[in-house]
C-alpha positions, -999 to 999 in steps of 0.1 A, spaced: -363 119 -637 -369 95 -610 -375 108 -578 -363 88 -546 -388 84 -521 -379 92 -482 -380 70 -454 -406 79 -430 -413 67 -396 -449 64 -387 -449 99 -372 -441 112 -404 -405 127 -396 -376 121 -416 -354 90 -403 -327 109 -397 -343 139 -376 -363 117 -355 -345 110 -320 -341 80 -300 -365 53 -293 -369 42 -256 -352 6 -265 -320 21 -280 -322 46 -246 -326 16 -221 -298 -1 -239 -273 26 -237 -283 28 -195 -278 -8 -192 -240 -6 -210 -233 22 -188 -240 5 -162 -227 -29 -165 -193 -8 -177 -195 9 -145 -197 -23 -122 -164 -31 -138 -147 0 -131 -157 11 -101 -140 -13 -85 -111 -13 -103 -108 24 -89 -113 15 -52 -87 -16 -49 -62 13 -66 -69 36 -41 -63 7 -13 -31 0 -26 -19 36 -28 -27 36 10 -9 2 14 22 18 -4 21 50 16 21 36 50 48 6 39 69 36 30 65 52 65 70 19 82 106 10 58 117 54 71 108 44 109 128 13 106 155 24 90 157 52 118 155 28 139 180 4 124 205 34 130 200 42 167 207 0 169 238 2 149 252 32 173 240 13 205 259 -21 189 293 -3 181 294 10 215 285 -23 233 306 -54 239 275 -74 246 241 -73 230 224 -40 245 187 -45 260 162 -39 229 130 -42 233 97 -29 217 84 4 212 59 24 191 63 52 164 38 79 155 25 85 122 48 116 106 23 120 81 -5 137 104 -24 104 102 -38 85 130 -17 53 122 5 44 151 37 23 143 47 -3 165 85 -17 166 98 -51 182 136 -62 180 148 -96 181 185 -102 182 206 -133 181 244 -145 176 252 -150 145 291 -155 148 322 -154 172 347 -143 151 340 -114 142 314 -107 172 287 -105 151 246 -103 158 219 -110 136 191 -81 142 155 -88 131 131 -56 131 96 -60 132 77 -29 121 37 -36 124 8 -7 120 -30 -16 119 -53 -18 89 -90 -27 94 -93 -53 122 -57 -72 113 -24 -57 112 5 -53 85 41 -51 90 75 -52 72 104 -72 88 140 -55 83 173 -75 90 212 -67 96 239 -80 111 255 -57 137 291 -62 150 297 -54 184 329 -42 202 356 -65 205 368 -67 242 404 -53 247 430 -80 260 
């Protein structure tokens, strides 16, 4: 019978039991680092997008609350009520203040409708973000 020769490393151990070489170790570290460079910014971006979605959702809820208040004011008035601006405090316990501003303009005379635009804004770093809500509200008609 013919014996198979075993492959041995220069040190004399079997190739199967030998550990990683320095080159193999360095290549695995470089590969891991390059994957991390690609993945980590994506995770940070996802976190920022989640925070923005929370802020927009909270701003929308504040805006809808204010729109309900405005609807009550409009249904009780024959002329557009005096509307200006103001601030909301974050209900999530965060430091984010929300500000609002309302603009009205006549939309039609018969029926007496007003176009109401509500802008809810909040700071984001050195800039600010905002959402805009619009609706048509009917003024109470004058009795003749």
